[in-house]
N, C-alpha and C positions, 0 to 999 in steps of 0.2 A: 394888476388885479386879475385873479383867476376867475374864469367863468365857472358858474355852478352847472354841473352836469345834471340834467333832468331826465329821468326815465319815467315815461308816462304811458298810460293806456287811455283809449277813448272811453269817455264816460258814457257814451251812448251805445256803441256797438261792441265795445270791449277789445278792439284791435290793440295788440300789444306792441310795445316798442315803437312809438310814433317817431317819424323822421324829424330831423332838426328843423326843417322848414315848417312842419305841422306844429311843432311846439312853439317856434318863433312867431307864427301868425296868431296863435292863441294868446300869447303874451302881449303882442302888439295890440290886439283888439280888446282884450279884457284886463290888461294890467299885470304887473309882475307878481302880485299876490294871489293869483288864481290858483285854485286847487284842482279843478276839473278841466281836462283838455279834450278836444274833439279831433278826430281824424279829418282829413279834407272833405270826405264825402258827408260825414255827419255835420261838420261845420257849415258846409254849403246848404244842407237841408235846414239847419237851425237858422241861418241868416237869410234863407230863401233866395239864394243866388246860385250860380253854377260853379263847379270846381274850376273851370277855366277863368272865371272872374277872380277867384281867390288866387290862383296861380299868377295871374297878371299883376295883382296887387303885390304879391310876394316879390316878383321880379322888379317892380317899381321901387319897393323898399330897399332891395339889394342895390339897385343903381344909385339910390340916394345915400348909400353907405350905412344903412341901419345895421348895427352890430348884432342884432338878434339873429341875423341870417348868415353870419360868418362861420 
């Protein structure tokens, strides 16, 4: 099965070409059908957490083998 390549910009600040981990965490948190993505800074603001907390979660998901972060 081929992975779908997603080119996304942050819906909040407009940052272009989000990194794969930024796209992956958005899909992990909001589901595969999402249309709007956030960069890490705007996602942290939206969720009222720190960027470090999001990065820690990303690393946890990677260690668990989540394919969104391959």
